[in-house]
LUMTORGU-900646 format. One record per residue (C-alpha): residue in three letters; x, y, z. Coordinates in steps of 0.001 Angstrom, whole numbers, plus 500000, padded with zeros to 6 digits. Layout:
N
ALAXYZ/...
This chain:
358
MET783701328825524075/VAL782520332411523440/ASP778902333150524639/ASP776619332288521514/ASP773521333875523311/TRP775076336880523491/ARG776210337453519979/TRP774398334742517622/ARG773521337257515174/GLY774782340298516471/ALA778282340548515434/GLN776921340063511660/GLU774181342742512699/ALA776798344910513732/ILE778992343738510727/GLU776184345287508456/ALA775700348389510051/VAL779510349566509150/SER779441351061505901/VAL782811351048503703/THR781908354903503360/SER782500355203506826/LEU786189354176506763/ARG787253357308505965/PRO790918357756505756/SER790743360702508737/TRP788211358434510860/TRP790309354865509887/LEU793442356840511467/ARG792203357551514353/PHE790348354258515475/GLY793813352656514151/LYS795607354903516254/ARG792606354101519633/LEU793571350035518676/HIS796992350104518545/LEU796510349408514796/PRO799571349726511674/VAL797660352735510480/GLY799830354722507737/ARG801846351316506702/PRO800663349169504125/PHE797678346880505588/ILE799340343327506562/PRO796242340575508208/ALA796272339714511663/SER796149337188513147/GLY792485335191512231/VAL790668333190509617/TYR789398335311506562/MET786686333078505053/LEU786006333775501352/VAL782321333418499802/TYR781902333106495757/HIS779334331859493725/SER779764332028490104/VAL783069332234488423/VAL782372333278484669/ASP784405333765481408/PRO783289337192480466/GLU783895335918476884/GLN782289332788476656/ARG778661332886478882/SER776880330204479516/GLY773087330967478317/TRP772036331967482074/GLU775136333330483133/HIS774861336329479964/HIS771412337105482883/TYR772394336554486154/ARG775508338366487501/LYS774372338858491043/GLY778249338001492930/GLU779883336988489695/VAL783878337235489880/ALA785794336644486098/VAL787702333857485870/GLN791180336027485944/ARG789924338464488724/PHE789269335008491155/ALA792808333626489775/THR794412336714491016/GLN792683337329494285/LEU793758333355495211/ASP797175334807494083/VAL797571337053496669/LEU795276335371499238/CYS798215332439498840/GLU801093335317499100/LEU799148336883502049/MET798092334174504506/THR797726330119504760/PRO794992328259503043/LEU792842326254505139/PRO790384323917504849/LEU786834324847506523/SER786259321632508716/ALA790098322626510389/VAL788771326089511766/PRO786927325078514972/ALA790407323603515700/LEU791938326650515561/TRP790289328171518847/GLU791015324757520252/GLN794439325013520224/GLY794254328997521841/GLY793420330708518480/PRO795076331342515525/ASP798629331868515222/ARG798396334256511718/PRO796524334739509232/TYR794394332063507645/PHE792090332067504421/VAL788971329627503863/VAL787228329431500438/THR783690328764499760/PHE781075328294497571/ASP777610328829497361/ASP774958327470495368/GLY776878324593493702/LEU776922326675490678/SER777843324259487614/ASN780794326840486219/ASN782455326079489821/LEU783407322617488602/ARG784144324227485123/LEU786291327330485620/ALA787269327596489416/HIS788205323975489922/PRO791364324051487814/ILE792309327357489551/ILE791873325786492824/GLN793693323181492121/ALA796934325246490776/HIS796495326839494396/GLY796893323740496279/ILE793190324680498643/ARG790159322695499575/PRO787561324560498770/ALA784352323845500830/VAL780989324673498771/PHE777045324656500486/VAL775015322609498304/SER771165321964498172/ALA769455319159497287/ALA766845320471495236/SER769193322295493346/ALA771665318642492548/ARG768604317502491437/GLY767925320500488443/GLU765729323430490374/ALA767245326055489662/PHE767784329286492401/TYR764603331070491971/ARG766668334817491581/ILE768110332838488392/LEU765276332492486918/VAL763723335890487990/ALA767082337613485573/ILE766259335336483401/LEU762823336390482974/VAL762428339848483195/GLN765730340564480850/THR764198339326478438/GLY760703340620478312/LEU758652338787480927/ALA758647341249483315/GLY755325341912482927/VAL753937337922482904/LEU756127337437486180/ALA754609340813487976/THR751056339938487649/ALA751741336381488808/LEU753260337404491516/ARG749678339913492302/GLN747787336766492620/ALA750587334863494309/ILE751253337419497082/PRO748531340281496767/ASP749922342050499338/VAL752313343981497757/THR752930346088494848/TRP754603344766492003/SER756560346475489938/GLY756404346033486103/GLU760280347744486073/PRO762600344315485399/GLU765687345739487717/ARG762817346571490585/LEU760774343523490199/PHE764134341853490175/ASP764927343126494028/GLN761465343030494918/THR761442338952494666/LYS764311338744497131/GLN763001342062499731/HIS758975340398499239/TYR759914336857499703/ARG757530333982500530/ALA758693330708501318/ASP757742328069498447/VAL754722330920496758/MET757888332650495595/GLU760254329666494046/GLN756856328208492971/THR755571331039490947/VAL758312332097489384/ARG759152328263488276/GLY755789328377486296/VAL755644331166484701/TYR759500330172483559/VAL757987326774482702/ALA755187328155480771/HIS756524331120478838/VAL760201329642478478/GLY760994326356478687/PRO762021323428481287/VAL764283324874484327/GLU766162321494484204/GLU767921322252480463/LEU769403325330481899/ASN771898323262483362/VAL772689325955486381/HIS774033323889488734/MET776182320815489199/ASP774950317748489583/VAL775378314229492390/GLU777795313101490211/GLN779805315965489730/ILE779951317431492908/ARG780985313906494158/PHE783495314447491629/LEU784701317582493273/HIS784734315811496982/GLN787068312991495457/GLN789471315573494935/GLY789449317259497483/TRP786695319811498043/GLU784537319980501113/ILE781123319515500766/ALA778653320983503432/ASN774815321789504046/HIS772958324594502623/THR769572323222503427/VAL766872321313500749/ALA766451324245498661/HIS767568326970499581/ARG764833328906501357/MET765304331686503730/LEU765189330477507144/ALA763447333359508343/PHE759827332799507301/LEU759859328790508120/ASP759352327817511448/GLY761156325128513843/PRO759920321899512326/ARG760246323007508711/VAL763968324300509622/ALA764954320855510732/ARG763282319524508246/ASP764755321519505035/VAL768371320674507052/GLU768255317130508141/GLU766592316460504214/ASN769289317437502832/ALA771583315628504988/GLU770088312537504100/PHE769803313114500596/TRP773976313158500801/GLN774593310925502563/GLN772420308529500944/ALA774370309968497664/GLY777457308413499643/ILE778759312121499668/PRO779733313628503084/LEU778861316470504302/ILE780985318397506570/PRO779558319774509832/PHE778017323251508259/LEU775082325253507455/GLY775175328145504622/TYR772652329996505888/PRO770809330944502736/PHE770935334287501305/GLY773486335082504245/ARG772487338351506354/ALA771496338655509424/CYS767913339804508620/HIS767242335856506639/VAL767544333911509610/ASN765805334358513302/LYS765391332812516899/THR763929330188515397/VAL767048329260513614/GLN769008330069516402/GLU767064327658518350/PHE767874324843515597/MET771708325791516273/ARG770862325186520208/MET769751321600519854/HIS772593320775517051/PRO775987321765518970/GLU777808319273516237/LEU776758321796513732/HIS778447325467512484/GLY776428328402511138/VAL777707330357508961/PHE776531334025507479/ALA777925335718504117/GLY777315339788504986/GLY780738340691505629/GLY783085340413508379/VAL786826338063509910/ASN786245335553511923/PHE788596337533514758/HIS786387335538517568/GLU784751331962517575/SER781414331640517202/ARG779981328483516508/GLY776681329690515586/GLU777953332463513638/TRP781410332682511396/LEU781744334896508995/ARG782524335552505647/PHE782674338302502817/SER783033338446498843/LEU786411340478497560/GLY783735342001495165/ALA785828343666492128/ALA789371343635493325/ASP791916342710490923/THR795231343749491812/ARG797269343442494877/GLU796422347048495974/LYS792859346672495641/ILE792622342995497256/LEU794943344461500159/GLU792399347382500838/ALA789220345157500594/LEU791122342559503553/ARG791704346014505446/ILE788192347252505254/GLU786456344115505887/ALA789330343563509199/THR788184347510509852/ARG784334346893509588/THR784909343802512334/ARG786711346044514817/VAL784367348608514508/ALA781427345832514999/PHE782819344088518273/SER783932347990519345/HIS779900348936519304/LEU778670345655520591/LYS781454345492523677/ASN780417349338524414/GLY776310348207523521/GLN775817350757521215/
């Protein structure tokens, strides 16, 4: 086991600081030679665990109501299938729950990939599951009790509001609820601000209040899978993991609240008869979205593994800091290989900086 105190959140921060644009070809050649990497030849994934994070899988020709408005992190269904085709060609699929055992046995002996989904969106069942079945993969989905009960993720509600002419109404409500922020009435800017200036509970309640008052019942959107749909996926071999009870940003919660949000979610799914694997997907998924309070919670729960979603490849073990990345818009073999190369390189650069104390 590596020293989690040294690296928890530090590796994720370092990886996020390495921009894709900084990996210029000349720089890549110099860095590759220094680390004895196979530069100048087609990228071959090194031994490690490549965790992929997905959210929404859509059919661009047949979008449901909310899919028309919320497109953050989405992947077209054909692109998703192509990405899995290439991943299966290059690597060995692995369930998320099996990742820690690799290091107990001395570390990965080949490149593995893990498929994960965040938020339990309804199109995971409708569109992603048939492709998953065809590839013989066992993915993991991080779920929240509130979502399964019909509470749509607030950012999806914001997207609907700002794209249907209600940005001004939402901005007015936010000015009253969170007066220390200069809220914009411009739709795209306001959408970004609702994440940049997040306040736990206040943000969710304000956005939901505006949506209900001006659009209608949130539950009618059918954004997330319900308990029975999650149970069906579990019966089909999907692993189910903890995403906290209501997807609040953990960095804004105190210690008891962090514990309550994680433990209440676990209890909800246990009572539903759906066991969770011991993995916690940190909501929002970047280094800034957790803090020392979350680290202390993880210290007190050594059975639990923490998972980010801000980039990076798992060449090292860290119980509280497993790394995930997205293949984004990569839709050809060449583009997928390039995306994998970039993530592997970002990770090696980040760990080089950490090792050298930069």
